[in-house]
C-alpha positions in Angstrom: 0.0 0.0 0.0 1.4 3.4 -1.0 1.4 6.4 1.3 0.2 9.7 -0.1 0.4 13.1 1.6 -1.8 16.0 0.5 -1.0 19.6 1.6 -4.2 21.6 1.8 -7.6 20.6 3.1 -9.7 22.6 0.7 -11.8 21.4 -2.2 -8.8 20.4 -4.4 -6.8 18.8 -1.6 -9.8 16.8 -0.5 -10.6 15.7 -4.0 -7.0 14.5 -4.5 -7.1 12.6 -1.2 -10.4 10.9 -2.1 -9.0 9.8 -5.5 -5.8 8.5 -3.9 -7.8 6.6 -1.2 -10.1 5.1 -3.8 -6.9 3.9 -5.7 -5.8 2.1 -2.5 -3.4 4.5 -1.0 -3.1 5.5 2.6 -3.7 9.2 2.7 -2.7 12.0 5.1 -4.0 15.5 4.7 -2.3 18.5 6.2 -4.5 21.6 6.6 -4.1 25.0 8.1 -7.2 25.1 10.2 -7.4 22.4 12.9 -11.2 22.6 13.1 -11.5 21.9 9.4 -9.1 18.9 9.6 -10.9 17.6 12.7 -14.3 17.8 10.9 -12.8 16.0 7.8 -11.4 13.3 10.1 -14.7 12.9 11.9 -17.1 13.0 9.0 -14.9 12.0 6.1 -16.4 14.9 4.2 -15.3 18.5 3.5 -18.3 20.6 4.2 
């Protein structure tokens, strides 16, 4: 399994992370706003 890191938790970063995960990679997203990152971790969605 490959590891993928995505810098940025906005719309594009989230889309890239989803695509990588669907391709079977382990994904880590780094974001500037802790609340946004916590929300993504909790809901698996970027609202």
